C-alpha positions as CSV (number, residue, x, y, z in Angstrom):
1,M,-29.0,-11.7,-63.9
2,S,-30.6,-14.2,-66.3
3,F,-32.3,-13.7,-69.7
4,D,-35.6,-14.2,-68.0
5,K,-35.0,-11.5,-65.4
6,A,-34.0,-9.1,-68.2
7,A,-37.2,-9.9,-70.0
8,Q,-39.2,-9.3,-66.8
9,F,-37.6,-5.9,-66.4
10,A,-38.5,-5.0,-69.9
11,M,-42.1,-6.1,-69.5
12,D,-42.4,-4.2,-66.2
13,F,-40.9,-1.0,-67.8
14,Q,-43.4,-1.3,-70.7
15,R,-46.3,-1.4,-68.3
16,A,-45.0,1.5,-66.2
17,T,-44.4,3.7,-69.2
18,V,-47.9,2.9,-70.7
19,K,-49.5,3.8,-67.3
20,L,-47.7,7.2,-67.2
21,T,-48.5,8.0,-70.9
22,Q,-52.1,7.0,-70.4
23,S,-52.4,9.4,-67.5
24,F,-52.2,12.2,-70.1
25,E,-54.9,10.6,-72.3
26,P,-57.9,9.8,-70.2
27,Q,-60.2,9.6,-73.3
28,K,-57.9,7.2,-75.2
29,T,-56.7,3.7,-74.6
30,F,-53.7,1.8,-75.8
31,L,-54.2,-0.9,-78.5
32,V,-52.5,-4.0,-77.1
33,E,-51.3,-6.6,-79.6
34,S,-49.4,-9.8,-78.8
35,W,-47.5,-11.3,-81.7
36,D,-45.4,-14.3,-82.6
37,R,-42.1,-14.1,-84.6
38,P,-41.5,-16.7,-87.4
39,G,-38.4,-18.5,-86.2
40,G,-38.9,-18.1,-82.5
41,G,-40.3,-15.9,-79.8
42,G,-42.6,-12.9,-80.0
43,G,-43.7,-9.8,-78.1
44,C,-46.3,-7.3,-77.2
45,T,-46.9,-4.0,-78.9
46,M,-48.9,-1.2,-77.2
47,V,-49.9,1.8,-79.3
48,L,-52.0,4.9,-78.7
49,E,-52.8,7.3,-81.6
50,D,-54.5,10.6,-82.2
51,G,-54.7,11.6,-78.5
52,K,-54.9,15.2,-77.2
53,V,-51.3,15.2,-76.0
54,F,-49.7,12.3,-78.0
55,E,-50.1,12.0,-81.8
56,R,-48.5,8.5,-81.4
57,A,-47.2,6.6,-78.5
58,A,-45.7,3.2,-79.1
59,V,-44.2,1.0,-76.4
60,N,-42.9,-2.4,-77.5
61,F,-41.7,-5.5,-75.7
62,S,-40.0,-8.3,-77.5
63,Q,-38.4,-11.7,-76.6
64,V,-37.1,-13.5,-79.6
65,H,-34.7,-16.3,-80.4
66,G,-33.3,-18.2,-83.4
67,E,-30.2,-18.6,-85.5
68,L,-28.1,-15.5,-86.2
69,S,-27.5,-15.2,-89.9
70,A,-24.1,-14.4,-91.4
71,R,-25.5,-11.0,-92.4
72,M,-26.9,-10.2,-89.0
73,A,-23.7,-11.5,-87.3
74,A,-21.5,-9.2,-89.4
75,A,-23.7,-6.2,-88.6
76,I,-23.1,-6.7,-84.8
77,H,-19.5,-7.9,-85.2
78,V,-19.9,-11.5,-83.9
79,A,-19.9,-15.0,-85.4
80,P,-23.1,-16.7,-86.5
81,A,-24.6,-18.6,-83.6
82,P,-28.0,-19.3,-81.8
83,F,-29.2,-16.1,-80.2
84,R,-31.8,-14.8,-77.8
85,A,-32.7,-11.1,-77.4
86,T,-35.2,-9.3,-75.3
87,G,-35.9,-5.7,-74.5
88,V,-38.3,-2.7,-74.5
89,S,-38.4,0.2,-77.0
90,L,-40.6,3.2,-77.0
91,I,-41.3,6.4,-79.0
92,L,-43.6,9.2,-78.0
93,H,-44.5,11.7,-80.7
94,P,-46.5,14.6,-79.1
95,V,-49.2,16.8,-80.7
96,N,-47.8,20.1,-79.5
97,P,-44.6,21.2,-81.4
98,F,-43.3,22.6,-78.1
99,V,-43.3,19.2,-76.5
100,P,-40.3,17.1,-77.7
101,T,-40.4,13.6,-79.1
102,I,-38.7,11.0,-76.9
103,H,-37.1,7.7,-77.6
104,L,-35.8,5.0,-75.2
105,N,-34.8,1.4,-75.5
106,F,-33.2,-1.3,-73.4
107,R,-32.0,-4.5,-74.9
108,Y,-30.3,-7.7,-73.8
109,F,-28.6,-9.9,-76.3
110,E,-27.3,-13.4,-75.7
111,L,-25.3,-15.8,-77.9
112,D,-24.8,-19.5,-77.9
113,G,-26.7,-20.3,-74.7
114,G,-25.2,-17.4,-72.7
115,K,-21.5,-17.9,-73.6
116,D,-21.5,-14.3,-74.7
117,W,-24.0,-11.6,-73.8
118,W,-24.3,-7.8,-73.5
119,I,-26.8,-5.1,-72.8
120,G,-27.4,-1.8,-74.6
121,G,-29.9,1.0,-74.6
122,G,-30.3,4.7,-73.9
123,T,-32.7,7.6,-74.4
124,D,-32.6,10.8,-76.4
125,V,-34.9,13.7,-76.8
126,T,-35.8,15.3,-80.1
127,P,-37.5,18.7,-79.8
128,V,-38.8,20.8,-82.7
129,Y,-38.0,24.0,-80.9
130,P,-35.1,23.2,-78.4
131,N,-35.7,24.6,-74.9
132,I,-32.7,25.1,-72.8
133,E,-34.5,24.7,-69.5
134,D,-35.9,21.4,-70.7
135,A,-32.5,20.2,-72.0
136,K,-30.9,21.0,-68.7
137,L,-33.6,19.1,-66.8
138,F,-33.3,16.0,-69.1
139,H,-29.5,15.9,-69.1
140,T,-29.1,16.8,-65.4
141,S,-31.5,13.9,-64.6
142,L,-29.5,11.5,-66.7
143,K,-26.1,12.5,-65.2
144,A,-27.5,12.1,-61.6
145,A,-28.8,8.7,-62.6
146,L,-25.4,7.5,-64.0
147,D,-23.0,9.1,-61.5
148,P,-23.4,6.3,-58.9
149,F,-22.1,3.8,-61.6
150,G,-19.1,5.9,-62.5
151,A,-18.5,9.7,-62.7
152,E,-17.2,9.3,-66.3
153,L,-20.3,7.5,-67.7
154,Y,-22.6,10.4,-68.4
155,G,-19.9,12.1,-70.5
156,Q,-19.0,8.9,-72.3
157,F,-22.6,7.9,-73.0
158,K,-23.6,11.4,-74.0
159,K,-20.8,11.5,-76.5
160,E,-21.9,8.1,-77.9
161,C,-25.4,9.4,-78.2
162,D,-24.4,12.6,-80.0
163,E,-22.3,10.5,-82.5
164,Y,-24.9,7.8,-83.0
165,F,-28.0,10.0,-83.5
166,Y,-26.4,12.0,-86.2
167,L,-27.5,12.6,-89.8
168,P,-24.2,13.0,-91.7
169,H,-26.0,14.0,-94.9
170,R,-27.6,16.9,-93.0
171,N,-24.6,17.7,-90.8
172,E,-26.9,17.8,-87.8
173,T,-27.8,15.7,-84.8
174,R,-31.3,14.2,-84.7
175,G,-32.2,16.2,-81.6
176,I,-30.5,17.5,-78.5
177,G,-29.2,14.1,-77.3
178,G,-29.3,12.1,-74.2
179,V,-27.3,8.9,-73.4
180,F,-26.5,5.8,-75.5
181,F,-24.6,2.7,-74.7
182,D,-24.1,-0.7,-76.3
183,Y,-22.1,-3.9,-75.8
184,L,-21.8,-3.6,-72.0
185,R,-20.6,-6.9,-70.7
186,G,-20.0,-8.2,-67.2
187,D,-21.5,-7.5,-63.8
188,F,-25.0,-7.8,-65.2
189,P,-26.9,-7.3,-62.0
190,N,-25.3,-3.9,-61.7
191,R,-25.9,-3.2,-65.4
192,R,-29.6,-4.0,-64.8
193,N,-29.6,-1.4,-62.1
194,L,-28.1,1.0,-64.6
195,W,-31.2,0.3,-66.8
196,A,-33.5,1.1,-63.9
197,A,-31.7,4.3,-63.0
198,V,-31.8,5.6,-66.6
199,G,-35.4,4.6,-66.9
200,E,-36.4,6.4,-63.8
201,A,-34.6,9.5,-64.9
202,F,-36.5,9.4,-68.2
203,H,-39.9,8.9,-66.5
204,K,-39.3,11.8,-64.1
205,S,-37.8,14.3,-66.4
206,Y,-39.7,13.7,-69.7
207,F,-43.2,13.6,-68.3
208,A,-42.4,16.8,-66.3
209,I,-41.5,18.4,-69.6
210,V,-44.8,17.2,-71.1
211,E,-46.8,18.6,-68.2
212,Q,-45.0,22.0,-68.5
213,R,-45.3,22.4,-72.3
214,K,-48.4,20.6,-73.4
215,N,-50.6,23.7,-73.3
216,T,-48.2,26.0,-75.1
217,V,-50.0,27.9,-77.8
218,F,-49.0,27.0,-81.4
219,G,-50.3,27.5,-84.9
220,P,-49.9,26.4,-88.5
221,N,-46.4,27.7,-88.8
222,E,-45.2,25.6,-85.9
223,I,-47.0,22.5,-87.2
224,A,-45.4,22.9,-90.6
225,F,-41.9,23.1,-89.0
226,Q,-42.8,20.1,-86.8
227,R,-43.5,18.0,-89.8
228,L,-40.3,19.0,-91.5
229,R,-38.3,18.0,-88.4
230,R,-40.3,14.8,-88.2
231,G,-39.0,14.1,-91.7
232,R,-35.5,14.2,-90.3
233,Y,-36.6,11.6,-87.7
234,V,-37.8,9.3,-90.5
235,E,-34.6,9.7,-92.4
236,F,-32.5,8.6,-89.4
237,N,-34.7,5.7,-88.6
238,L,-34.7,4.3,-92.1
239,L,-31.1,5.0,-93.0
240,F,-29.1,4.5,-89.8
241,D,-31.0,3.1,-86.8
242,R,-29.6,-0.3,-85.7
243,G,-32.8,-1.3,-84.0
244,T,-34.9,-0.7,-87.1
245,K,-32.4,-2.6,-89.2
246,F,-32.2,-5.5,-86.7
247,G,-36.0,-5.8,-86.5
248,I,-36.4,-6.0,-90.2
249,E,-33.4,-8.3,-90.8
250,S,-34.5,-10.7,-88.0
251,A,-38.0,-11.0,-89.4
252,G,-39.5,-9.0,-86.6
253,R,-43.1,-7.8,-86.8
254,T,-43.0,-5.0,-89.3
255,E,-45.8,-3.0,-87.7
256,S,-44.0,-3.0,-84.4
257,V,-40.7,-2.2,-85.9
258,L,-42.1,0.8,-87.8
259,A,-44.3,2.0,-85.0
260,S,-41.5,4.4,-84.1
261,M,-42.4,6.5,-87.2
262,P,-44.4,9.7,-86.7
263,R,-48.0,9.9,-88.0
264,F,-47.2,13.0,-90.1
265,A,-43.9,14.1,-91.7
266,E,-43.0,16.3,-94.6
267,W,-40.2,17.2,-96.9
268,R,-39.7,20.4,-98.8
269,Y,-37.2,20.9,-101.5
270,N,-34.2,23.0,-100.4
271,Y,-36.0,24.3,-97.3
272,A,-34.3,27.2,-95.4
273,P,-36.0,29.1,-92.6
274,P,-36.0,32.9,-92.6
275,A,-32.9,34.3,-91.0
276,G,-33.4,35.2,-87.4
277,S,-36.6,33.2,-87.1
278,K,-37.2,30.8,-84.2
279,E,-37.0,28.0,-86.8
280,A,-33.5,29.1,-87.9
281,L,-32.4,29.4,-84.3
282,A,-33.7,25.9,-83.6
283,I,-31.7,24.4,-86.4
284,E,-28.5,26.0,-85.0
285,M,-29.0,23.9,-81.9
286,F,-29.0,20.5,-83.5
287,K,-25.3,19.9,-82.8
288,P,-23.4,18.4,-79.9
289,T,-23.8,20.8,-77.0
290,D,-22.8,21.0,-73.4
291,W,-26.3,21.5,-72.1
292,L,-25.3,21.4,-68.4
293,G,-22.8,24.2,-68.9
294,M,-25.0,26.4,-71.1
295,A,-26.3,29.7,-69.8
296,D,-30.0,30.3,-70.1
297,N,-29.6,33.0,-72.8
298,D,-27.0,31.3,-75.0
299,L,-27.8,31.1,-78.7
300,L,-31.1,33.0,-78.2
301,G,-32.3,35.8,-80.4
302,S,-32.8,39.2,-78.9
303,N,-36.6,38.8,-78.9
304,A,-36.6,35.3,-77.5
305,A,-37.9,34.3,-74.1
306,P,-35.2,33.8,-71.4
307,T,-35.2,30.0,-71.6
308,S,-36.6,29.0,-74.9
309,I,-36.4,29.4,-78.6
């Protein structure tokens, strides 16, 4: 698999995701912006805002090259060298607090004309109110996608996801996880198929969740909690996210790098939800969890619905 084929996969995945997202927003269209990167390469950013289902949907493709600075090289544990990188990244922030935010990215990185290369990527779901039925669907889909490549991969990649998408200053995970992998070298055609399998699992499971939850009734209390949880999302992206840091450090297009941010977020001083509230129960679930082994009524309050908080 060549750099060009990796880039083609990323472009095709961008188009497929935009098409699926657009199907929920017949009255809106994606803004499409092509851009050039100072130093080499460029990309295409597609963004939809203020829809009925999605507050913001951003699906980015990039294909960049240049010289890897000493600072960037140290961050990814390699020596400075000419590099090429390509990939697709997306973030979908829904309007309804009962529809989870979703993130996905696939990336291919190449050094010194292909003497060293690797792929990375993954997807994780970040609900405001975790729903066990949805968590099981998402994680079951990912496990089924990864099992043909190795029975151990789902557990390994889920653990990496739980550890990566973690806010140590809050002692909580960003959401309810997914899978994350990086620095996968060797046998790239098979690794490319791994991308495709994870991408298909994301398309099928996430958009089924959107369809199921998009009409759930909500009010000002749920919006307020959604904005607080979005604040956690911002904290992670600005403090810890490798993709955000790489985009800024490599002189990527700022608007595209920061398109992952939610439209609305909020912080309250020393916020604590009322004991026993659905918000308090939700926060309890932001920790590494065996979603596949969880019973439908685990961690639920006595007045909760059978499969949701």
